[in-house]
N, C-alpha and C positions, 0 to 999 in steps of 0.2 A: 874789693878785687876775689877775695876768698869768694864770698857769696856768689861772682860773678863765673868763677869757676863751675861750683856746684851746678849752677844752671845749667853751664855748657856741658856738664858730665851727663845729667837727665836728658839733654837733648841727643846725647852721643846712643845713652839708652836708645830713646826711642827710634834713633838711625838703627841701631841694631835689629831693633823690630820690624822696622821696614824691609832691612835684608832677610829677614827671615819670612817677611810677607813673598818676597822675589821669587823664594822657591817654589813656591805655590804655582809660579808659570811653567814649571815644570811640568805639572799635569796638564796643563791646558796644550803645552807645546807636543806632550806624546801622544794626544788625542788627535791632534791636526795631523800629525805625522802619519800614523797609524792606520787614520783615515783615507790620508791621500793615496798611502802605498797599496792599501786597499780596493781603491776606486782605480787606479793604473793597473794591480793585478788582474780585476774585474774586468775589465777592458781586454786587454792580453788575452786572458784564458777565452774569454767568449770568441774573440776572434777567432784564437788557435780552433776552439771547439766547433764553432761554425764553419771553419775552412775543410776539416774532419770529415765533418756531416755531410756538406756540399759533396766532397768525393765519392765518399760511399753511395750518395742517393743519385750520381750519374751514371755509378757502375751499376746500380740495380733496375735504373732507367734503360741503360743499355740491355739488360738482361731482359727486360720486358721487351722491350722494341725489338729483338734477337726473334722474340718465341714469336711476336704477332706479324711478325712479317715471314717466319717459318710457316706459320697454320694457314695464313691468306694464301701464299702462293701453293701451297695443298690444296685449299677448297679451290683456285681460279684452275689449279691443273685439273680437280675432278669436273669442274663445269664444263671446260673446253673439249674432254674426252667423251663428255656426255655420258656417264658412267652413274649419275646419280641415283638410280633406279636399278642398280646393280650392287645389291650388297657384299657378293664375293669378289668383284672385283675391286672395291675400294676397300673390301679387309685385306686383301694382296695388297695392295698399293700401302696402304696404312703398317703392314707388317714388313712391307721392304723398306720402308722410310726409317732406316735405325738409327739417323741422326737425330731426328726427332724425338725418338724413346731417350736419346740423351736429356735433352732440352726438360720435357715433361715426364718426372719420373713418378706419377701418378696415371699414364696411360694416356690413349686417343681414343675419341668415341666419334661415331657418325651418326647424327640423328636426323631422321627423316621429320616432315611436315607435321606428323601424327605425333612429336616426341618421343618415338620408339628409337631404342640403339638397333643400329641394324648392323653395325661393324664397329670391333674395338681391337686395341692393340696395346700391348700383348694381351693376347684372348684372356679374360677372366669366365670361368664356371659360373653361367645363370647371369652374367649381363647381357649379354644379345637378349633382347626382346624386352628389356625394362623401359617402361615410360617415364619421362620426365614431366608429366604435364602440368606438375604443381614446381618447376625449376624457378628461382627468381630471376634468370637471367636472359633465357633461351628465346621467351617472347618477344623481347627487346630485338635479338637478332634477328627474328622474323620480321618485325613491325620495320624496324627501321633500317635494314637491309647493311649493317655493318658488323665490324668485331667489337664485341662486348669481354669484358673483365669482370667476371663473377665477383660480387663480397665473399671473403673469407667465409668459408661454409665447411657442414660435415657431411662427408659423402654419402649417399645413399648406397650402395655396394660397399665401398672401402671401409664405411665408418672411420675416418680418417679426418682433419682437418684439412681442408684444398683450397684449392684457388684455381679456378677454372679461366682459361682463355678461349671464347667461342668465336669463329669466321664463318660468316656466309658462303653457302653456296648457290652460286647465280646461274642461272640459266634462261636465256633471253630477260633478263632485268628481274627476274622473279626468284625469290628462294626457294631453293627445293630441298634444302639439309643444311647441316651445320657440322662443320667439321671442330671437334673442341679437343684439346689437351688440358690435363690437368698436371698440377705440382702438389705434391703429396709434401704438407709441412712437416708430417711426423717421420720424414726419410731424409736423406742428403739432398738438398735443394741448392739452387742459385742464391739465397736467401739465408742460406747458412752462415756467411760471414758476419751477419749480425748477432745469431745465437752465440756465435763462436769468439767475437771479440769481446773484448772487455775495454771500458774507456776507463783509466785510471786503475786505482785498486779496487774500489767498489761501483764505479760507475757503470754504464752499459748503453744499450740501444735499442729503441723501441721503433717497429713498422706500424703505423697507425693509417685505418680506414677510417676517416672523418664522415665520409658519406654513411655508412652502416655502423658507426659508433662502436669498434672494437680494436683491440691491439692485435695484428696478424700475426707478428712473432717479436721476440726479445732475446737480448740476453739473457734473463730469467724466464725460464721454461713456464711459470706460472702465468707469463701476462700472454700466451698464445692463446686466441680465440676469449680473451677475456674481454669485457664489457668496459669503455671508458666511463671516467667518474665521473658523474653527474654535472652538469652546467653551476658555475657558483663556487665548486671546491676549490678550483686550483685556477685562478684567474690567467696565468699565463700559459696555462694549457687549455685553457678555454681561446685565447689568440690566436695558438697552432692551429686548433680545430676548425675558424672561421679563416684560414688562410694566411695568416702572418707566417713571414719569414724572417727568422732572428733569432737573437738569443735574449737571454734573462733570467732573473732569480725569483722564484715563487717556492710555496711549502707545497709539498703533495699531500695527495688524499690521505696517505700514512702520517702525515704531520713532519717530515723530513724537507729541511730546507735543501734546495737543491739548485745549482747551475745547469740550464740548459739549454740547446739551439735545434731548431728544425729547419728543415729544408723539403722541398714539395718536389714529387714523382709524378710527372705530368700523366705519363699512359696509362696506371692504374687510377691516378687521383686519390693518391696517397700521400704523406710525408714518412717522413725519417726523422728521428728526434734522438740526441744522445743525452742523456744525464749524467751530471756527475754532484756527489754531497757536498754543498758548499763546506763542510766541515775538510775533507779532504781539500777541497781547491784552495782554500784560503788558508792550509794548515802553517806554510812560512809566515803568514801575517800573524796569525795566533801567537806561533811561539815567537815574536819581534815584539808583539804585544806584552807579552807577560815577562818578556825580559825588561823592558822599558817600564812596566808598572812595578816590576821589583827593584828597580834604580829608585824609581822616584819616590815608592815606598822609604826605601834606606834613605836617600835624603831628607824626606820630610819627616824620619822620624828623628834625624840626626840634629836638624833645625829645631824641630819642635823641643826636644831635650836641651838643648842650648837657651832658646828663648825661655823655657820653663825656670833655667836657672838663673837668668839674668833678672826675669822679673821678680822670681821670689826674694833672690838679694836685695833687689832696689825698693821692693815693695814691701818688705817687713816691718818698718814703721806702721805703716798702714793699717797690715793685719794686727799686730799689738794693739792700735787703736779702735779696730774692729772688737778684738779680742774683750779689749775695757768696757765697749759698750755692751756688749753682749752680757759680761758678768753682770752689768748693770741691772740690765735688763731683767735679770732671772728673780729678782726682790723686786716686786713692782711698787711698793711703797718708796723706794728708793730713786732719786732720778740720779741719771748718768753724772758723774762731775767731768769738769773739762780735761780734754785732753792734753797732755805732755806732746811740745813740739821741739824735737830734738835736731832737725835740720830745716837750713831756711832754701831748699830748693822748693819745686813744685808741688812735692807733697807735704812738705811744712805748709806753705801756704795753703794746701787742701783741708790739713788737720786745723788752721787758724778757723777758715770757713765753717768748718763744722764745729768748734767752739761757739762761733757767734749762731750758728744754727742750734746748738745744745742751750745756749741763753733763751734764745725765742721759745721752744720747746718747753723747757724750764717755766718760762710765764704763763703759755698756754696749757700746762700740764694744771698748776695751780688754778686757773680759771675754770678748765673743765672739772677739776675736784669740786668747785664751787659749785659750777653748773649741776654735776650730778648730785649735791646735796640738795638743791633746790628743784630738780626733777623727784626726788623722791619724797619730798615733802608737798610736791603738788600731785604726784601719781595716787596719793594714800590719800587725799579729795576726792578724787573721780570714783564714781559708782563702776568702778570695772578693773581691767587686768590689762596694762599697758605690757607690750612684749616684743621681742625680738625672736625668729623662728627661722632656723637655718635647717636647708636638705642638703647635704654634701653630696659630693661625688660619689662616694659608697654608699648613697640612700639610707644615710644614719642621719634621724631628725636631733637636734639638738636646740637649745634655747639660752643664748648669750646674753639677753636680759630678758627680767619677769619684774613688773613690780609686786608691790605686796598684796595688791588687790588680787593675787592669784588665792589666798588663803579663803575670802569670801566666794570668790567665780567657783574654783574647783577644790576648796578645803586641804590645799598641799601649801608646802614651803618650797621658795626657790631653789633650796639643795635637792630636794625630791625631781626636778624637771633640769636642773642645768646642764647635766651630759646626757641626759637620756629624757627624753617627752614621753616615755612610754607610761608613764601613771598618769598623764592626762588623757590617752585615749584609752585608759583602762577606765575612768571616771566617764565616757561619753557612752550612750544608752546603745547598748548592741546593736537594736533596730537601724540607728541613724550613723553608726561607725563607718560602714560599706560606703553613703553617701559622702560623709566629712572627708575619707583618704582621696575618696574620688574627686571631689573639688579642690582638693590640694594638689594632685597631680596633675588637672587641666590647668590651674594657676600657674604651676612650675614651669608647663611644656609651652603654655601658649603668653608666660610673662604677663596675665591679667589679673586685675585686681579678683582678691579672694572676699568671699561672702559669705556664708552659710549662716543657717539658722538650726539647731541641733538640740536633744535634748539630753540631760547628766544624772546620771545617778550618785548621789553625793551621801556618804554615812551619815551625815547628820539630819538634811533636808529632804533627801528621798530623790523624787524626779523632779527636773526642774528644767527651765527653757534657755537656751543661751544662744547669743547673736554675735557673730565675728566678723570682724573687717581687716583686711592687711593687703599691704601693696608690695608686690615683689621687684627683687632686683637680681638682675644676674651678677654674681662675682667674676673676676677673675679666675679662681681655681676651678671654676665650672660650679660650684654652688649654688643656691637660690636663697636670697635672704629677704623675708619678709618682716615689714614694720605694721604693729596693728594693733587690735583693739577688740577684748570681748568684754561684753555687759551681760546683766541678768535682764531678761525681757518677758518673765513669767507675767508682771501687771498687765504689758502689751497683748501678751497672748491670750490674757484673761478677757482683755476687751474684745479681741479678732474673734475669739469664739463665740461672742453675743452677735457678731454680724453676721447678716444671712448674705456671703457671698460666692455661694456656691451656683455653678452652674447647671440647669436644670436638664439640659441635653447635649449631645456634639454637634447636631445640626445647628443649634443657635450658634456654637463658637465659630462653625463653618461661615453662619451667614453673617455674625458680627466680623470677622474678620473679611469677608469679601465685600461687605458694605463700607467698610473702613479704607478697604482699599481701592475701591472703584472710586469714591468721592476725593482721597486724597492723591492718589498719583495714578496714573496708566501704566507703570512697570506691572501691579499686581494684576493687568488683565492677562497674562500667561498663566499665573497660578489659576486665575478663575477659569480659563478655559480648560486648563488639565484635569480639573476634577472630573473623575468617571462617570458622577451620576447627573444629570439635565438639571440645571437650574432657571428656574424661570422668575422675573423679577416685575412685576405692575402695580400699577397704583389702584384704588377705587373709585368709583365715580359717584357722583352724588347722591347714587341711591345703596351707597356700600355694596356695589357688583363688582365683580373684576373688570378693569378695563384694558386697555393696549398695553401688549408687553413694552415694556421699556428698555430690559436688558436681558438677555439670554447668552447661555455659553455654548460651547461647539457639540459638547453631547446634549444639548436641546436640538441642536440643529439636524445632528443625525438620527436622534430617535426619531421626528418628525419627518425626516427625508426630505428638508427645505432649506435654502440659505438662510442667512441672519437675516439678510433684508426682507425675505417674505414673511418669516416669522416674528418680524418687530412691527407687520402689518396687522397680527391675528389678535384676537382676544382669545381668554380660553373658552368661550362658547365653542370657538370655531374648530375646536379640536378634539371636543367632546362630542359622541353619539348624539343624535337627538333624542332619545328615549332617557338621557341622564338629565339633561337641562334643567326639568324638573324638582332635582335634586338640588340644584347649584344653591337655591337661597336658603335650603332649610342648612347647608354646610357652612352658607356665611353667616349666618346667625348664631351656630356653635363656634365659628370663627372668631366672631366680633366677640362673645362671651368668654372663649376661655383664652385667645390671643394665639392659641397654637392647638394644629389638629394634626393626625395622623391616618389617613385612612388608605384603602384600596377603591380604584374606579377605572373606568374603561378610557382610554384614548385612542382617536384616530389618525394614523399617519397620513402622508399625502399620496400612497398607493391606494387608500382606502382599508388596509389593514387596520383591525381594530386590538389591540392591545390589552394586556392588563398591567396596572402599572402601581406601585406604591407611591405616596405621596406624603411628604413630610412638610406642612405651611404654617409660618410665622407671621403673624402681624406686626409691623413697625411704624414708629411716627417719625417722619424724616422730612425737615425742613417744612412742614405744617399739615401735611398730607398724610394719610394713611398708607402704607407699601405694605405690601403683599410679597414675602419671599417664600418660594417653594423648591423644592429639591426634590424629584421624582425620580425612580428608580424603575426600571424594565422588571417583572417579576411573570413576565407570561409564560417564559420557559420553568421558573420555577414552581409556578401555579400547577402547570401541565406535569411534572415531575411528581408533585406533591399527589394529584388524582390519582396518576398510575400506580404511586406506594398506597394509596389507600386501596384503590382495586385490588392490587396484587396481597394486601393485608385480608381484604375482604374474602378473597378467592381461598387464603391460606385458612384462615377461619373455617370458613364451608367444607374445605378438604376434611379439615381436623372433626367437624361434627360428623362428616362422612365417614372418618376412620369410626368413630362411634355409633354408628350406625346399625351396626350388627348389636350390640347391647341392647341397644333401644328396642330394635326388630323381637327381639328375645321379650323383654317386657311388654309388648303389646301383647304378643302372641299368649303371652300366658293371661292378659288382660281380658283376650278374648275367648281365652278357651271355655271358660264358666259359660258366659252369656251362649255360647256356640251350642254349649250343651244342650241348654237349657231350652233354645229356641227349638232345637232336634227333637227334646222332648215333646215340646207341646206340638210340634208340625208332627210327630206320630201319632198322639194322642187324639188328633181332632177328627181323623178317618174312623176311628172304632167308635168315639163318643155319637159319631152323626149314625152309625150302626145299631145303636144301642139305643137310641132317641136321646139321648143326653145333651144331645149338642141343640140347647134354643140358643136364643138371641142372647137373652142375659150373658150365658156361658160364652158365648161368641165374642161379645163385646168386651168380658173380662179379659180371655185369653188375648186378643185382638190387641188391648191394655199393655199387656205384660210384654207382648213382643215388639211393642212399639217403645218401651222402656228400655228393652235390653237391645235396641237396633239405637237408640237415642245413646245408650251409654257409651256403645261401639264406637261409635259416629263422633262422640266428643271425644273420644281416646284418640280417632285419626287427627281431630281438628287441632288437639294440643302438641299432638307430635308434629304435625304440620307448622303450626305456630312457634313450635321451638326450633326449628331448623331454619325462620326465615329469616336474612341477614335484617338487621336495623341501619335505616336508610338516614335517619337523622338523630343527631342528641336531644336527650329529653328526659324530664324529670321521670324516675323510676323506682318502685319499693323493692329493695334489696331482698327483703324479707320475703315477699310472695315469689323472688326469681329463687331464690333458695329452697323454698319449701317446693316449688313446680320441679327443680330438677328431681329431690329427694323424692318425689311422688314417682317420678319416670323409671326410677330407680328403686323404686320397693319391690318389686318382683325378683330382682338381684341381690337385694338385700336380704331379704328373707329365705332365698333359697341358700343364702350361704350362712343363715345366723347372725348378720351383723345387725347389731342395733345402732339406733341413730338417735341423739339426743340432740335436740333443735332448743336453744333460745332465741329465737327470734321473732315474739311477738311486737307487731306494730312496727316500730323502729323507723327514723328519719327518712326522707325521700332521698335519692342518689342523684349525680346528673351525671348523663353518657349514654350509652347505647345497651339496651338492656338484652337485646339476642344476645350479642357480643359477651354481656357480664355472665348469663347463663352458662354457654359455652366454657367460659375458663371457669365456673365453678364443676361442671360437668367432667371437666379433665381433671382436675385436683379429685373429687370423688373417685371416679374412676380408677385413678392411681392409687389411690387408699384403699380400694374394694379388691384390688389385683394383688397390693402388697399382703393384705390381710389374708386372701386366698393362697395364694402361691407360699406364704410363710405359715399354714395353716394354724392360725394364730386363736387359740380357743376363748372364745367369748368375745368377738371383734367387737369394737367401738369406734365408733365416731363423733365426734363432740362437732357441734355447731353454735359459734358464738356472737352476736353482734350488738355493736355499741358505735357510741359518737364520739373521737377524738379531736378538737380542735375545729377546722374545719373540712372534717372526714369523716364519711362514717366506714367504722373497721367492722370487718366479717373474718372471723379465723375459723379454722376448717380443719381439728388435730385427730389423730387417730392413734390408737397402741399397735400398730404394725413393727416396732422395732426400730424405727428411725432411718434415715438416708445415709449412705456413704460420706465419711469427712471429706472425702476428695472433692465429693460434687458442691460442699457448702464454701460460702453462703451464696455464689452465683454463678458457677460452673453449670448447675443442672439447670439452668434456664437458657444457656446458649442454646442456639439450632443446633439439631440434631446428636443432643449430648441426652443419652435414654438412662433413666433408672431402673428400665427391666433387660438391661442386656441386650440381646439382640432380637429378643422379641419386640423390641418398642421401636416407633420410628424416630424421635428425638423432636419431634416439632410440637408436642401439645404443650407442654410448659413456659416453650420458646412463645408461641402465639400466648400464651398466658399475660406474659409481660407485654408483649406486643398491645394486647388490648387493653390492658389496666393501665399502664404507664405511657404508654405512644398517644394511644386512641382517645383515653380518658383522662389521661393526666392523674392517674391515680399511683400509687405504688405496691408492688408485690413480695415478700419476702419470705422465707423458709427456713425453719433451724429445727431441730432435735430436742425433745424434750424426754424428761425420765423412761418413757414407754413408746415413744412412738414421733411421729413428725407434726410439726405445728406450720398449717400455711396461712398468711395474715394479708388481707386487700384491706388497701385505703383507696375508697372512692369518694369525689369530691362531692360536698354537701350540696344538695340543691338548695342555692338561695337565688333572688333575684341579678344580684351582681354576677354570679357567676353563667346564668343566663344569657345577661346582658355583654359581656365579655366574648362568649363562644359565639 
């Protein structure tokens, strides 16, 4: 019976808890009540606001109707009296109608057919005679023969915001003029009731012209003539703009929630709108909400405290049991003891169930200890390390479990990595660390298996290869836990290193991918067609010649200008120019021998154009057939640009030669000076010898021979000069030593004139491959620079040393002077930039730039500059002439 009473007391406690939950209904009730009150008040306020707006809109409508009626009556009177062409009579009539002056504070005007003001009242200086040809409303009055209300505008004469009503003056059904009255919005007017009245404490009115997209006037002065908000900012205002009459709540363009109502005004096609901030409209409801909220909060706090006290008192035995379990959990080696049961109620039954669970867990704990011991024995026999790897929500890496294999794999102990695995990452090779971390991050984000091969740097073994596997799991706390295995793969890597598994070319990868996907599934056709290069696939016939195309991509069809069906009826011979057909057999023999070729060739399109293409072809065996796979790229434009670039470079080189022409002409003039003197002496002596009888045939032949030798020498000088300045058209083998000596010979006079010695070690020397004429130009530029420096700096005993040799696959030519060297800021490469001169303002800055273009871009060599102890040293490296070099070129 006692036990029954205790069970009932627990039920009473549950009942008390249920009663506490009922208090939560207060929150729901307050929400329902306040929302219902707010909706009722919203309907009431909207109805009142709309009624107020409607009343004011009718007043404005009557004001417009009165003004329209008065103007039409005046215009009709002018037409009946026939004074439309008598400005003075109209002027008197306008001034006499003082009642209209009260209706139109901006004055009255009469405008004739030419849109010119002929009368105005009250008279304004300079207004009569003005032309309103650009008026936005007068043409409508003349065309439609009706009264028009203008959009709000800035008056031309008054420069004030106006609203104009214009009525036509009709004579025999034709408009002969217009009587207009203006309402100046900047002066007191019949619309001032809007600006003078406020709606509530912070609300107001707005008069809007939807046709013109402007606010005519409003309670706030900054709305006068202002543009309305763009469509989409305030949906409720957009409804009013489209003609809706009624009320609604929306957020204004300034971000304020407003209760608004609108009513149309028919005569000007406007609408009147009243605005009241929601914060003011629903202030009583907000106050009521606040009071109900405070009441609900107080009741909730009281019931919550009561519930906490009740639960704390009656669940104390359960808390003591939990404390006992936690105390035992702090000592992992001691399993929790059975809990003491003090009461025979539901909590007592719960503690008894805990004891049953503890007995079960104790048995499982002993079994787990046995399994852990077995796992340790098994893991010690595995050639690797078993581990658990955890990435916490805070980004911290930990290792809950690591087998003893970590000693061999990373030369670490479990204690080194238990709380922080940074020691493992420090063992990973620096070149591999980023990839390993990236793979771990990807596995964590996608929960995909982690697998990685990486190198480690061990204190004992040095560099070694490791491979890791792990399966991730997302934990309840947001962390990711991997279970995995890392092993030593040095032996496997050694075996893999002996295998030849490298792909020879990117095109082979594309070919393999496309071929496999074409064979396996049609879904890869999209990839095949999105490749920007043209792809042609066709078999070989019995003569090992290209057969009909079996497959092409869309890029191939666009290249040829044909449909896919049309291309698949053709053979490669059909798209090649006829003159190229005889080369096909030669290319096929090369392809059958090498299995892969890369070449340039022409291609003929459907419209007759001949393109230059770059074709990569590979031969593959598929299903017992030889299949030719070709990737084609249109390089017509590229070749054209290359030709233009080569022509521009050649032109620059020739221009550089011409820049040195002055020095060369001086050299030729010096070489011609002595022969010309000798020719003059011989020519002058011949008449004297004839008079004295000394000119016999033998003497004449002797002098003729001397003259011919001198003329031949001068002719050879001109030929050498002309040959030097002739551009090279094709790459060929040439002797750098001979070209250097030829350049020095051309400069010999200038060198001798300035006392500069040239020491040449250029005897013999191997041939180079390139452009001989351009190379001579580069040497000439460097030598001229050296001479200029020696002369400019007045170097005593100027000296230039020229050296020639072979370094690897290159011919080396070095030119060194003792002119003091080059400015450090121009080294090592700036002096080779275009328009960078070593001669200050006197230089053009293109000589050395062209040298680099000639040597490096045109000939595939290299040029450098550096300072020596006493001067500067320029070094050329030209490709050595070999059969392979010539074939590649």
